[in-house]
C-alpha positions as CSV (number, residue, x, y, z in Angstrom):
1,M,98.3,62.3,57.6
2,G,98.5,58.7,56.9
3,Q,96.6,57.7,60.2
4,T,93.2,57.1,61.3
5,A,91.1,59.8,63.1
6,I,88.1,61.0,64.4
7,L,86.3,64.0,64.1
8,I,84.7,66.0,66.9
9,G,82.1,69.0,66.4
10,T,78.7,69.7,65.5
11,P,77.1,67.8,62.7
12,A,77.4,70.7,60.0
13,L,81.1,71.1,61.0
14,C,82.2,67.5,61.0
15,R,80.5,67.3,57.7
16,R,82.3,70.4,56.2
17,L,85.5,69.0,57.6
18,H,85.0,65.5,56.2
19,R,84.3,67.2,52.7
20,Q,87.8,69.2,53.1
21,L,89.6,66.4,54.0
22,T,89.0,64.5,50.7
23,E,90.7,67.4,49.1
24,V,93.9,66.7,50.9
25,T,97.0,64.7,49.8
26,D,96.8,61.6,52.0
27,P,94.3,62.3,54.2
28,P,93.3,60.5,57.4
29,V,91.3,57.3,57.7
30,V,87.9,59.1,59.3
31,L,86.7,56.6,61.6
32,G,83.6,58.8,62.2
33,W,82.1,61.8,64.3
34,V,81.9,62.3,67.9
35,L,79.3,65.4,68.3
36,C,79.3,68.3,70.5
37,G,77.2,71.2,71.2
38,V,74.3,69.1,69.5
39,D,70.8,70.7,70.4
40,E,67.3,70.1,69.1
41,A,68.0,72.1,65.8
42,M,71.0,70.0,64.7
43,K,70.2,66.4,65.6
44,P,72.0,63.9,63.2
45,Q,70.0,62.1,60.8
46,P,68.8,58.5,62.5
47,D,70.4,56.7,59.7
48,D,73.7,58.8,59.9
49,A,76.3,56.0,60.3
50,S,79.3,58.3,60.5
51,V,78.2,59.3,64.1
52,L,80.1,57.6,66.8
53,G,78.7,59.1,69.8
54,R,78.2,62.1,71.6
55,I,81.1,64.1,73.4
56,A,80.3,62.7,76.7
57,E,81.1,59.1,75.2
58,L,84.6,60.3,74.2
59,E,86.5,57.9,76.3
60,S,84.3,54.9,75.5
61,V,84.7,56.0,71.8
62,C,88.4,56.3,71.9
63,A,88.7,52.8,73.6
64,T,86.7,51.2,70.6
65,R,88.0,52.8,67.7
66,K,91.6,53.6,69.2
67,P,92.2,56.5,66.7
68,G,95.5,58.2,66.0
69,A,94.4,61.6,66.2
70,A,91.2,63.8,67.1
71,L,90.4,66.4,64.7
72,L,88.3,69.2,66.5
73,S,86.6,72.0,65.2
74,L,84.3,74.1,67.0
75,P,83.4,77.7,67.4
76,A,85.9,79.9,69.5
77,V,83.3,81.4,71.8
78,M,83.1,77.3,73.1
79,K,86.7,77.9,74.3
80,D,86.2,76.5,77.6
81,Q,84.5,73.2,76.1
82,I,87.3,73.4,73.3
83,A,90.0,73.2,76.2
84,T,87.9,70.4,78.3
85,I,88.0,68.0,75.4
86,R,91.6,68.6,74.4
87,T,92.6,67.7,78.1
88,R,90.5,64.7,77.9
89,L,92.0,63.6,74.4
90,R,95.6,64.1,75.8
91,R,94.9,62.1,79.2
92,L,93.5,59.3,76.7
93,G,96.7,59.5,74.6
94,V,95.2,60.8,71.5
95,A,96.9,63.3,69.5
96,D,94.7,66.5,69.0
97,R,94.4,69.0,66.0
98,F,92.2,72.1,66.2
99,M,90.5,73.2,63.2
100,P,89.5,76.6,63.2
101,T,85.9,77.2,61.6
102,L,85.6,79.3,58.4
103,E,83.7,81.9,60.2
104,D,86.7,82.3,62.9
105,Q,89.2,82.4,60.4
106,I,87.5,85.1,58.4
107,A,87.0,87.0,62.0
108,G,91.0,86.4,62.2
109,V,90.8,84.0,65.0
110,G,93.3,81.5,64.6
111,P,94.0,77.9,66.2
112,R,94.6,77.4,69.8
113,T,97.9,77.7,71.2
114,H,99.9,78.0,74.5
115,L,98.6,81.6,74.6
116,D,95.2,80.4,75.4
117,I,96.6,79.0,78.5
118,D,95.8,81.7,81.5
119,L,99.4,82.2,82.4
120,S,98.5,83.6,85.8
121,Q,97.9,80.0,86.6
122,L,101.7,79.0,86.0
123,L,102.8,82.0,88.1
124,D,100.3,81.7,91.1
125,R,100.1,85.2,91.8
126,T,97.7,88.2,91.2
127,P,99.0,89.9,88.0
128,K,100.5,93.4,88.6
129,Q,98.1,96.5,87.3
130,M,98.9,99.7,85.7
131,D,97.7,103.1,87.1
132,E,96.0,104.4,84.0
133,D,95.0,107.5,85.5
134,E,99.0,108.5,85.9
135,V,100.0,106.8,83.0
136,A,97.0,108.7,80.6
137,P,98.3,112.3,80.8
138,A,102.0,111.3,80.6
139,I,101.3,109.7,77.1
140,R,98.4,111.6,75.7
141,G,99.0,114.1,73.1
142,R,102.8,112.8,72.6
143,R,105.0,111.4,70.0
144,V,106.1,107.8,71.5
145,L,108.6,106.2,69.8
146,I,109.4,102.3,70.4
147,T,112.6,100.5,69.3
148,G,112.3,97.1,68.6
149,A,108.7,97.5,68.3
150,G,108.0,94.2,66.5
151,G,109.5,92.0,69.6
152,S,107.2,90.5,72.2
153,I,107.7,93.4,74.7
154,G,107.9,96.2,72.0
155,S,105.0,95.0,70.5
156,E,102.7,94.9,73.5
157,L,104.2,98.5,74.7
158,A,103.2,99.6,71.3
159,R,99.2,98.3,71.8
160,L,99.2,99.7,75.4
161,V,100.7,103.3,74.4
162,A,98.1,103.3,71.7
163,R,95.1,103.1,74.3
164,F,96.1,106.7,75.5
165,E,95.8,108.9,72.6
166,P,99.4,109.6,71.9
167,A,100.0,112.4,69.0
168,E,102.0,109.6,67.0
169,V,103.1,106.1,67.7
170,Q,106.5,105.6,66.1
171,L,107.5,101.8,65.6
172,M,111.0,101.4,64.7
173,D,112.4,97.7,64.0
174,R,115.0,96.2,61.8
175,S,112.9,93.2,61.4
176,E,110.4,93.6,58.2
177,N,107.8,90.9,58.8
178,A,107.7,92.0,62.7
179,L,107.2,95.5,61.8
180,F,104.7,94.6,59.5
181,E,102.9,93.0,61.7
182,I,102.5,95.2,64.5
183,D,101.9,98.0,62.1
184,R,98.8,95.7,60.6
185,Q,97.7,95.0,64.1
186,L,97.6,98.8,65.2
187,A,95.8,99.9,62.0
188,Q,92.9,97.1,62.8
189,C,92.5,97.7,66.4
190,V,93.1,101.6,66.4
191,P,92.6,102.7,63.0
192,D,92.4,106.4,63.8
193,Q,95.4,106.5,65.8
194,P,98.3,108.4,63.8
195,R,101.3,106.0,63.6
196,R,104.6,105.5,61.5
197,A,106.5,102.3,60.7
198,I,110.2,102.8,60.4
199,L,112.4,99.8,59.3
200,H,116.0,100.8,60.8
201,D,118.6,99.1,62.8
202,V,119.5,101.3,65.7
203,V,123.1,100.2,65.7
204,E,123.4,102.9,62.6
205,A,124.2,105.8,64.8
206,D,124.0,108.6,61.9
207,R,121.0,107.3,60.4
208,T,119.5,107.0,64.1
209,R,120.0,110.7,64.9
210,G,118.5,111.7,61.4
211,W,115.3,109.6,62.2
212,F,115.0,111.5,65.8
213,E,115.6,114.8,64.1
214,Q,112.8,113.8,61.7
215,L,110.4,112.2,64.3
216,K,111.2,114.5,67.0
217,P,109.8,112.0,69.7
218,D,108.9,113.4,73.2
219,I,109.0,109.7,74.8
220,V,111.5,106.8,74.0
221,F,111.1,102.9,75.2
222,H,114.2,101.4,73.9
223,A,113.4,97.5,73.8
224,A,115.6,96.6,70.8
225,A,118.2,94.3,71.9
226,H,119.7,90.5,71.7
227,K,118.5,88.3,74.5
228,H,119.4,84.7,73.6
229,V,122.1,83.7,76.2
230,P,123.8,80.8,74.8
231,M,123.7,82.4,71.1
232,M,125.5,85.4,72.4
233,E,128.1,83.3,73.6
234,D,129.0,82.2,70.3
235,H,128.5,85.8,68.6
236,P,129.8,88.3,71.3
237,A,130.4,91.0,68.5
238,A,126.7,91.0,67.6
239,A,125.8,91.3,71.6
240,V,128.4,94.3,71.7
241,D,126.9,96.0,68.6
242,N,123.4,95.6,69.5
243,N,123.1,96.0,73.3
244,V,126.0,98.4,74.1
245,F,126.3,100.6,70.8
246,G,122.6,100.3,69.6
247,T,121.8,101.5,73.1
248,K,124.5,104.3,72.7
249,S,123.0,105.4,69.5
250,V,119.6,105.7,70.8
251,V,120.5,107.3,73.9
252,D,122.6,110.0,72.3
253,A,120.0,110.9,69.6
254,S,117.8,111.3,72.5
255,H,119.9,113.7,74.2
256,A,120.7,115.3,70.9
257,T,117.2,115.9,70.2
258,G,115.6,117.1,73.5
259,V,113.6,113.5,74.1
260,D,111.7,114.4,77.3
261,R,111.7,110.9,78.9
262,F,113.6,107.8,77.6
263,V,113.2,104.1,79.4
264,M,115.7,101.3,78.4
265,I,114.5,97.7,79.0
266,S,117.2,95.8,80.8
267,S,117.2,92.4,82.4
268,D,118.1,90.6,85.6
269,K,120.9,89.1,83.6
270,A,122.4,92.4,83.9
271,V,123.1,91.6,87.7
272,N,126.5,89.9,88.6
273,P,126.4,88.7,85.3
274,V,128.3,85.8,84.1
275,S,126.9,85.7,80.2
276,I,128.1,87.8,77.2
277,M,124.3,89.0,76.7
278,G,124.3,89.7,80.7
279,V,127.2,91.8,80.6
280,T,126.3,94.0,77.5
281,K,123.1,94.7,78.9
282,R,124.9,96.0,82.0
283,L,127.3,98.1,80.0
284,A,124.3,99.5,78.5
285,E,123.0,100.4,81.9
286,L,125.9,102.1,82.7
287,Y,126.1,104.3,79.7
288,V,122.3,105.2,80.2
289,Q,123.3,106.3,83.5
290,H,126.1,108.3,82.5
291,L,124.7,110.2,80.0
292,S,122.0,111.1,82.3
293,Q,124.4,113.2,84.5
294,H,124.8,115.5,81.5
295,S,121.3,115.6,79.8
296,R,117.8,117.3,80.3
297,T,116.2,114.2,78.9
298,G,114.9,112.1,82.0
299,F,116.8,109.0,81.5
300,S,115.9,105.5,83.1
301,T,116.4,101.8,82.9
302,V,113.6,99.0,83.7
303,R,115.0,95.7,85.0
304,F,113.1,92.4,85.2
305,G,113.4,88.8,84.8
306,N,111.9,86.3,82.2
307,V,108.7,87.0,80.2
308,L,106.4,84.2,79.8
309,A,105.2,83.2,76.1
310,S,107.9,85.9,74.5
311,S,109.1,85.0,71.4
312,G,111.6,82.1,72.0
313,S,110.7,81.3,75.4
314,V,110.7,78.4,77.1
315,L,107.0,78.0,76.8
316,E,107.2,78.3,73.1
317,T,109.8,75.5,73.2
318,W,107.5,73.5,75.3
319,S,104.7,74.1,73.0
320,R,106.3,72.5,70.4
321,Q,107.8,69.3,72.3
322,I,104.1,68.5,73.8
323,A,102.8,68.9,69.8
324,A,105.6,66.5,69.0
325,G,104.9,64.2,71.8
326,G,107.5,65.2,74.2
327,P,109.8,64.8,76.1
328,L,109.9,68.4,78.0
329,T,113.7,69.6,78.3
330,V,114.7,71.4,81.5
331,T,118.4,72.2,81.8
332,D,118.7,71.5,85.4
333,P,116.4,70.5,88.3
334,R,117.9,73.4,90.6
335,M,117.6,76.1,88.3
336,T,115.1,79.3,89.1
337,R,114.2,82.4,87.3
338,Y,111.8,85.2,87.8
339,F,109.0,85.4,85.7
340,M,106.4,87.9,84.3
341,T,103.8,88.0,81.7
342,I,104.1,90.0,78.5
343,P,101.3,92.4,79.4
344,E,102.5,92.8,83.1
345,A,106.2,93.7,82.2
346,A,105.0,96.0,79.4
347,S,102.3,97.8,81.6
348,L,104.9,98.4,84.5
349,V,107.5,99.7,82.1
350,I,105.0,102.2,80.9
351,Q,104.1,102.9,84.5
352,S,107.8,103.6,85.4
353,M,107.9,106.1,82.6
354,A,105.0,108.1,84.2
355,L,106.9,107.9,87.5
356,L,109.9,109.7,85.9
357,D,109.1,113.1,86.9
358,R,111.1,115.8,88.9
359,E,110.7,114.0,92.3
360,L,113.2,111.5,90.6
361,E,116.6,111.8,89.5
362,S,117.5,111.2,86.1
363,G,119.2,107.9,85.6
364,E,117.3,105.5,88.1
365,V,116.8,101.8,87.5
366,F,113.5,100.7,88.2
367,L,113.1,97.3,89.4
368,L,109.8,95.6,89.1
369,D,108.2,93.4,91.8
370,M,108.4,89.7,90.0
371,G,107.4,87.9,93.1
372,D,109.5,85.0,94.3
373,P,111.5,83.2,91.6
374,L,110.3,79.9,90.5
375,R,112.0,76.5,89.8
376,I,111.8,75.9,86.1
377,V,111.3,72.0,86.5
378,D,107.9,73.0,88.4
379,L,106.9,75.3,85.9
380,A,107.3,72.4,83.5
381,E,105.3,70.2,85.6
382,Q,102.5,73.0,85.8
383,Y,102.6,73.6,82.0
384,A,102.1,69.9,81.2
385,Q,99.2,69.3,83.4
386,L,97.4,72.9,82.2
387,N,97.9,70.8,78.6
388,G,96.2,68.0,80.1
389,L,99.1,65.8,80.3
390,E,100.9,63.9,83.5
391,P,104.3,64.9,83.8
392,R,107.2,62.1,84.4
393,L,110.5,63.3,86.0
394,P,113.6,61.7,85.7
395,G,114.0,58.3,87.5
396,A,110.1,57.9,88.0
397,T,109.2,54.5,88.6
398,G,106.4,52.3,87.0
399,E,104.9,52.4,83.4
400,A,104.3,55.6,81.6
401,G,100.5,56.0,81.0
402,P,99.0,57.2,77.7
403,G,98.6,60.8,78.9
404,S,102.1,61.0,80.2
405,I,104.7,63.3,79.1
406,E,108.7,62.9,80.0
407,I,110.7,65.7,81.6
408,V,114.3,65.1,80.7
409,Y,117.3,67.1,82.5
410,T,119.7,68.2,79.5
411,G,122.3,70.4,81.7
412,V,123.2,74.1,82.0
413,R,123.9,75.9,78.8
414,P,127.1,78.3,78.4
415,G,126.5,81.6,79.7
416,E,123.5,80.3,82.2
417,K,123.5,80.7,85.8
418,L,121.2,78.4,88.3
419,Y,119.5,81.5,89.4
420,E,119.3,85.1,88.6
421,E,119.1,88.3,90.6
422,L,117.3,91.5,90.5
423,A,120.0,93.8,92.2
424,F,123.3,93.7,93.3
425,D,123.6,93.4,97.1
426,A,125.5,96.7,97.6
427,E,122.6,98.4,95.8
428,C,120.0,100.4,97.9
429,M,116.7,100.1,97.2
430,R,113.7,102.5,97.7
431,P,110.0,102.4,97.0
432,T,108.3,104.6,94.7
433,R,104.5,105.7,94.8
434,H,103.7,102.4,92.7
435,P,103.5,99.4,94.8
436,D,105.3,97.1,92.3
437,I,108.0,99.6,91.3
438,N,111.4,100.0,93.2
439,I,114.4,102.2,92.8
440,W,117.7,100.9,93.0
441,T,119.9,103.9,93.5
442,L,123.3,103.4,91.9
443,T,126.6,105.5,92.2
444,P,127.2,107.0,88.3
445,P,130.0,105.6,86.5
446,D,133.3,107.7,86.0
447,H,133.3,109.6,82.9
448,R,136.8,108.2,82.0
449,Y,135.8,104.6,82.4
450,I,132.8,105.0,80.2
451,G,135.0,106.7,77.3
452,Q,137.5,103.8,77.7
453,M,135.2,101.1,77.6
454,I,133.4,102.7,74.0
455,R,136.7,102.8,72.8
456,D,137.8,99.4,73.8
457,L,134.7,97.9,72.4
458,S,134.6,99.8,69.2
459,P,134.8,98.0,65.8
460,G,138.4,98.4,64.6
461,N,139.7,98.4,68.2
462,R,138.3,95.3,69.8
463,P,139.5,91.8,69.2
464,E,138.0,90.0,66.2
465,D,138.2,86.6,67.4
466,P,135.0,85.6,69.2
467,A,136.8,84.1,72.4
468,D,139.1,87.2,72.8
469,L,136.4,89.6,72.6
470,G,134.3,87.5,75.0
471,R,137.3,88.0,77.4
472,A,137.6,91.8,76.6
473,V,133.7,92.3,77.3
474,R,134.1,90.8,80.4
475,E,137.1,92.7,81.4
476,A,135.5,95.8,80.2
477,L,133.1,95.5,83.6
478,P,134.0,97.9,86.4
479,G,134.5,96.8,89.8
480,P,133.4,93.7,91.5
481,A,131.4,92.4,88.9
482,R,134.4,91.8,86.5
483,S,135.3,88.9,88.7
484,V,132.2,87.6,88.9
485,A,131.6,87.7,85.1
486,A,135.1,86.1,84.6
487,A,134.6,83.4,87.1
């Protein structure tokens, strides 16, 4: 580490951590210990020169010793004290590192991350709830297949579905590590729940059909997709293959094998899309709606906005930036987005599946109630404050304090809009029996249009040059959305 540090914890944990540090290459110079959670049974020895003080004296210890870092080791059950201590350290401008106790590591409790923050504080609203009485009978005793099962939404869907005693949870993903991890989690949390992990890329249509014939799923949640907007601008072929033809592969297999209910995860970026990612998700929505007119399978799409703390999300970026000392990056002060937590989004996706019964027409687009859109810069300020830091916006006057962190604007990236929408102006909304889910009724696409779109974007027919393919993808949009995307 090559710096000075103080240790914070109980006497026993500080001694253990000190011993461990002596075995590390280039360990920090330990200035001493600040004791926390000391009771009568854990008093330090009177001659223990390593003790700098109690946790109540943290500010004076840091002012006197000026440590470069603080190594904090306390049991996970003391999470409130841990959060308070880390906030105090950050306000003092002292970098903190949380060191899990050996006991917590054995129990599977890892180091503190941004996931320990109560994300509902960022959203400033009551989290949306699932009606379990309606969901349970729709899942119990049925085979449920989840594509993209290793992703943020897919893995949460798997964990939630497993609570309702399905006949089998079928996990499908092309990422070996992600698939292994969600399979391991289910094995640990619900060991008696029948499950199967399938390492497969849904873009391979023939093999997808073969898996569906073998697995015979009753319910399919299609979460597999490429989602990063700027990256898809540079790789339009990958977006078309995964988002359009991957969806087509799963939809066709569901229809052919008699799946009862199918739910596709879409995005608010599919509304008046300007990005390749948004256009391909809109084209996927249209294909789902198209086939729903000719199938006994109940097809639907669920559309929602950004998901807090998902893999690759802005919170992950900000968490790394805070660990590095800043600054926090925001593209534009005017940019807004709809946000929802992972558990909220996944629970309402499952809820929408339960709504897909004979009262509704197949092919519906469900829209989750995400509240009001939030300014990204406001979210950055709140996130900094929840981490015990004082945010400084561009143009702020005066000297930056030791517990402050800069926010800088980096500019809108290719394919991004300043704001997103959840529905087209021409669409009509109607409520469902769940207060947080509405339906947007759409006119089914013409079958000739769908056939032409699939032919034009198929490998071998479409342009190979990324720029030419990007134009072709946008031109594939029907009606008014085409002019929006081309703007």
